[in-house]
N, C-alpha and C positions, 0 to 999 in steps of 0.2 A: 530440573532447570533452575539455575541460580538467578538471583536478582541482578547480578552483575551482567550476565549474558543478555537478560531481558533489556537492561539499560542500554547496552551496546546496540542491540537490535533496534530499539526505539530511536537511538541517535542516528542510526543508518537510515531509518525510514524518514526521520526529520530532514536529513540531508538530501534525500531523494525527492522529497515532496515540499521543498521550499516554495513559498508563494511568489518570490521574485525570480524564479528560475524560468528562463525562456524555453519555448518549445510547445509542441502539441500535447494535449491532454492524453491522447492515446499512446504517444511515445513515452510519456512519463509512466503510464501504467505498464508498458512493456518492460521498462527498466526495473520497475518495482516488482513485477512478477518474477524476474530472475532471482532477486534477493529473497522473496517470499518462498519460492520453490526450494531453493537451496537450504534455507533456514529450517523449513518444516521437514525436509528430508533428513536433516541432521537430528532433529528432535522427534522422529517418528515413533520412538518407543515410549513416549509419555503415557502415563496411565489415565490421566484425566484431562479433558479438553477445556476446562473452565477458563484457564488463562488465555488459551487460544481464542476463545469467543470474545474475551475482552479486547485482545489485540486486534481482532477482525473489526470490531465495531469502532475502535479508535482509528484504525487505518481508513475505514470508510468515511469517518467524520473529517479526517484531514483532507481526503479527496473532495468531499463536499465543499470544504472551505476553498480549496483550489479552484473548483468550478465556479463558485460564486465570485471569487477574485477575478477570474478570467472574463466573466460576464460584465463586470465593472459597473454598469449603470442600473438603476432601478427598473427602467423600462425593459431592458434586455433580460433581467432576472425574472420579472413578471411574465414576460413572453415565454421564457424557458419553462417556468412553472406551468403555465397554461398548456403549452405543447406536450407536457408530460402528465396531464390528467388532473391538474389542480383547477378547481373552479376559479373563475375570473376574480370574484370578490376576495377569495382567500389568497389568490396569487398576489394581488396588490397589497393585501395586509402583510404578507410575508416579505414582499420586496421593499416596502416602505418602512419596515421596522427600523427603529433608531439604534439598534444594537450593532456590535461589531460582527465580523465574519464568523468567528468561532461560536458566538451565541446564535447567530442566524442559521448555522449549519445544523443545529439541533431542533429547530422548530418543525412542527408537523408538515408544513408545506415542503420543506427540504427533504424530509423523509419520504413523503409521497412522490415527489418528482424524481428523486435519486434513491430509489429503493434497491433492494438486493438484486432484483431482476435487471435493473438498469446497469448495475455493476457486472452482472453476468454477461450482458450483451457487449460490454466493453472488454470482456475476457479478463477480469480481475481474478486472481487466484485467491480463493478463500482458504485460510489456514485450517479451519475446522473441517471443511470438506476434504481437503487434500490429506489431512491427518487420518480421516476415516477411510479414504481410499488406500492409503499405505498400510493401515492396520488390517484391512480385509485381504490384502494380497498374501499368498502363501509364502 
């Protein structure tokens, strides 16, 4: 896998997950899944999944940024955190942080509320899991 194709793939993901793009979060994930599925099917013969793991975590972080942007206010962010299992005190600490969206998407509260099972419930395709499925097929 060349760095040029990775760069093109990342540009495509950036285009699909822009923060100012209108629409539902689930619709964006559906469009993103088409790109992810096609890309991993093309690169199914990779020998090592280490780059796929990095891309998976980067995509999930971009989606966390999108969700935080859609929630807009601190109150709705804190309520979202609490609804997804974060303690009230910790939820308010995460919601009232003075950093930008990219930094807040990496805090423990965001990871706890928007973990991998949350993304599985939204039916986000994982590059690493899809790669393993394609490798085990005869």
